[in-house]
Phi, psi and omega in degrees: 000136183277153179292339181270357177278133181259057180233137175282077183270143195265343163205143182291312172207123178244093186267101180276117188260143174257144186273317186235155174275124180095181184293145179249156179297144183289117178218159177279170178296144179292165179294328180240119179252116180274136171232137184263153176223123177259120183226149174275163180302332181271359183268047183298316184295320179293322179295318179296317178298322178297313181294318182286335174294319177298315180297321180297318181292319180295330180277347179263107184281000175278347180243123180048060186296335183264000183225161175233146178271140176241124182275122175251103187258131176236135178254133183229161177278141181298333185261359188252092180289327180295316178296324178298318179296318179299319181294323178295315179297323177297317180295321178296326181292330180273357174086048176280150178275332180201158177236128179252131180107182355274190187234026178240140180294337181285329185249002184225054178295339180273353184284137183233137175277126185262003172213158188225132180261004182298330177300325179294318180292323177298314180295321182292318177298321178293320180295324177285340181075031178293121177275325178218153178197168179243131177260123175251119182236162183257311184238168178296327177298324177295322178295322177298318179296327182286353181302323180298321179292322178292319179295321182295327179291323176065198179283128183206158176286345181262132188278156168242124181257137179243124182230145179250136177292142179280161179274354184285340184091351176259105184260004185297316178303317179296316181293326178294322176299319179293320179296318180294336178280357179065020177277132182245353179254121186228132172254119185251116179241100179207174180294154181301327182293335184266348187300312182300316183293322178295315180293323180297315180290328175295323177294324182293331180258011175085029179252021176239053182263182179293343186260002179258144178231132180240128172252112183266128183276352178287142177273002184243030180298331182290349179271358183258143177281109183249023184299330181291342187248353190285345178258003183279346181083001180286138179277102177248117187231147177206171173261153180225127179272326183248127178267111182298338181273356176295131183303320180295319179294315181299321180293319179297315180297320179298316180295319180296317181297316179294319180298318179290327178295325178295333178271005179083017181248137176250111185240131177259098182283135180254008181049049178291155182298321181298321180295313180294323179295321177297316180298315181289328181296319178295319178294321179296316179299315182296319181295317180293320179294323178296315180295322179294322181293329179284342183258339180203161179279125180228155175218167183229129180230158176296155177235158177242140178289347183269357181244172179254025183295146176231166181251121185295342182262005184297308181293328177296318179296319178298317179297322177295323178295330179288330185263354179290137172236126182208168178246128181232201178293335178260033176069211187291131179251117184209143183234156173268184186291342179269357180091009176268142181291139182232160177057028176270156185243134175247137175277139172264120182243143179233150178270124178231183179302332179268006182104196179289133176220153182286129180241355179174185178223164174221139168218164189290342183267313184257354177076217185277134176224107180278129183268337177281134180285163179297323178296321178295319179297316181293326177297320178293322179296319178297321177297321177294320181298326184294344180252015186242155170244112184269144175269122182250120177260144180205180175225160178285113181204110181290140001261020186284315178215120180221156175280140180290145173275110183211143177285339180266156178280122182256148178227165176068209182293336185290347181276355182243152173210163179143179182298312182294325179294316177294325181294313180293331177293318178294320179294319180295328177292325179288315185266345174081022179258163174260163182209154176232126184267131177227139178279142176297134186303319183268357177066025182247158181287310181140106178229157185261127176269109185292335180286314181267343182075014183252158176254157176236184174066211183294328179298321178296321179299321179288316182295325178272007174057034171272353178216152179262332181221150172233117183231121180187193173279063185263115184283138176280113179238166181297315182297317179292324180294337180287337186246338178227170177259145177239147170281178172296151184297137173264354177205131179257143187200188176198170179279136176218184186246127174262125183212166178290156179292147179300145180282135179289132177282136176295143182299141178280134182302323180253046181293342178293345176274350187293329182303334179239143180285167181299322179298319181293320178298319179294317179296323179294318178296318178296318178297320180298313180294319181296317180294320180298315180294318180296320178296321178297316182292314181296323178295331177287325183281317186284135180286345185279354176260014178240074183287163179284130182298320182244115182299337181281346181246097184289341182233071179285157179284336185224127179257153180229147175236145180281341185273066169285171181298319180293320179293325178295321178291323178294320178297317182292319181290326178295320178292322181295325180271008177062033182247341180079192185206162182273003174221151184227153179293151181245329181282154180297320183293315180290326176293324176299318178296316181296319180296315178296324178292320177297319177298318179298313181293326178299313181292315184292317181292322178296315179296320180296315182296318180295321183278340183293324182298318181294321183287332181275332186260330182276129179280133180273129181253143179251101180239123182287339180229146178237350182197176178294329177298323177296323177297317183293335185277350184232168180232356181290317180269121178280154178211148182207188183211179178290129181292127177079006181269177181290333178294314177297321179296326179298312180289325181295320185263359184288146176259000180281132188300320181298315181288327175296319178294322177294320179295319178299320179295316181295321180293323185271350183292137176227128359293168186300139179266358179275151183238160180276342180206165177294326180298319178296322178296320178296318180297323179293325178294317181294314182286337183289340179052042177098358181262000182215137175236146185241129179266122182205175182293145185298325180294322178292325177294318178302319180294319183292314185286346173287341185241334178247104187284356178275348187248160179205166176267132182253126177073185180267199181269140182276339180207183178226126180207187184211158172266136179224166176269123183267149179221162176301155181301143179064030179292131179285349185269001187299310183294319182296317181289323176298320177297322178294320177297317179297321179296317178297324179293316181294327179279357179080008183287331177296321178293321178297317179297319180293318178298320181298314188268345178265320191246351184240308185280155171056045175082013179290147177091354182294319180286336177293326177294319178298321180295319181293324178294318181292325180290329181287336179254018184290333184270355179278127182257132177265177180298331180294332181283322185246012181300328181297328179295319177296323179297316179298318180298312180296322178296318179296319178297319180296317178297320179299318179297318179297317180296321179298318178297316179298319179297318180297314180297317182295317181292320180297317179295322180294319179294320179296322180292320181293320180291330179295324181263000000 
């Protein structure tokens, strides 16, 4: 088995040799059983494990009590296959029972791995939910092993990239290509000796950040010094077959170290998987040979490479090795009928600030089982955050981020203020991290160019990992969520319409007529005339309205009634004006008419009076639009949105017919109705004097109308969305920062921040004062409101004077005519 193979193989080569061709005489095992070991000059640890395994078995009288094992060790060159064959033939000639080794692919083409850990890597990648990743391999054998991982991924929209390490030792060009591809998930399959150098060069080009994850296929990651990487926050994970903290393993290593020290040798054991596997392989062989010896008579004789002799007990010994169950340095040793190890457990280890620690286990039956709780993981992330300085990207957008007004030149974070600046400050106080604020170079939020496939603005800064957080009035959209991570929303909002305030209508001179419509006034006049005429007619018919002029004369020659046509009209108008009259009906019929007329006037006058107050005190506004639907129905008023923003994307991607029609109008409008910033859109609304409306987020509209009293929000919100803090994909800080935002929300600090920057700072609240002043004087009526009443009064007085003159002239002329005759 090669040192670069990441498989827990139980013997590199166990060549069970037969001495004679055909049946051999029945004899017991010899007192000395030779076993051979082929080792390279660099395989010191495997050789020591082999020797101490033999000594351990010889000291244990429960295994092969009548025999002792003798270690026959041969050293060979890794590149010399011919010498390896000669050494094997030599060992067979001296009568070895088995040969262990070698561990190089050049000299052990016959060596076979009897168990495979690729299933574990497939399960772990699935448990992590990696959609795409890059495989870095060293040799062609490594690529063959990775086939299982490639097959498990199957056909997908997310790519898997396969790259091979160069033999030059300079891996930076390859790593830079991977970095430029924005891939953060990497599977590294290389020899244990190369792992440190690959990680070191990855660190040098900036690929050991909090957003990168490495899955190392070597089972000996714990033997490498990773102190340089444990504070970087990079997720470095591997499987481990041997637990150095296991008491049995620790005791074995202690015994080996003391034994070598007695020989004057100082050996630093790393508890590599190969070393432990060699130790367990010798024990497995001895246990199987012991069981075979108890069931049948066996013997061992030398063999020659030039003959075809076989050993009749060879297959029996192999079968016994398959059914043996024992516990060794690599935990429980058990095989299936094909000779592959089964029910073995691998530890999942991760690199943290304290070094490698166990985070879970894997076995072939239950798969991946993480032992660390979610709370423990988040606690570690918070601890990592406390030692970090995060780069925060933003853009200038009131009131989220603005430059401070100062006579002195400010630098760093102190030059900015706003809602987003206060928010990140509050979050940093909760989580304990430091931060540096940088403006996005292009001043854009982040939109996707479908032609080039690239993002701009703050999203580009995150994707290229030049920033750790993006905080501004950045809307959480589906497209953005596909490429970056967002926290929970810190502010909920929707799209609305910014427009100028409605123009106040000048008061109508005859506004006192407004409570009733023209039809009602006509019907009332008709009712008045009809009742007057009906009262006049009924008074003529009924005898009870013709009283005797002189009570002393019961039979006068001439009767008189007060209900002349003029008196009936006077009676009706007096009742209508709630003033009464100096005569009243006496007959039942005329009283019935009068009662119904009084009831009618009571209802009409009450309704008029109640409605008159509202019409005289409420100011009437003239607004050409009341909602987005009104905008869509007309073409006189132009409307637009921020170019490349989420508002424009909402109309572009909407399936609602009204919004589709609005998007078509905005696209075809010339000159363009889109703006480069929200500030430009607000200025166009102010200068447009009612000819332009701007579609933007409701929170931004609230901020503008608090300071510009000429503008207002028209209609409700067209959708519902939120602002969130964006992070690079797979950021480990997402949950921690979302928790901090939730805490601020529950404590009411988000509301306090919004009140501060919307209604208090930078001129906020000025329009609220105007509103309160107007509301306090709403009940005061000016001459313009009641001027019509004065006009009616003056007109009535004038008509009365004219009638008086006419009456005087008419009476004077009549008297003159009478005196003449």
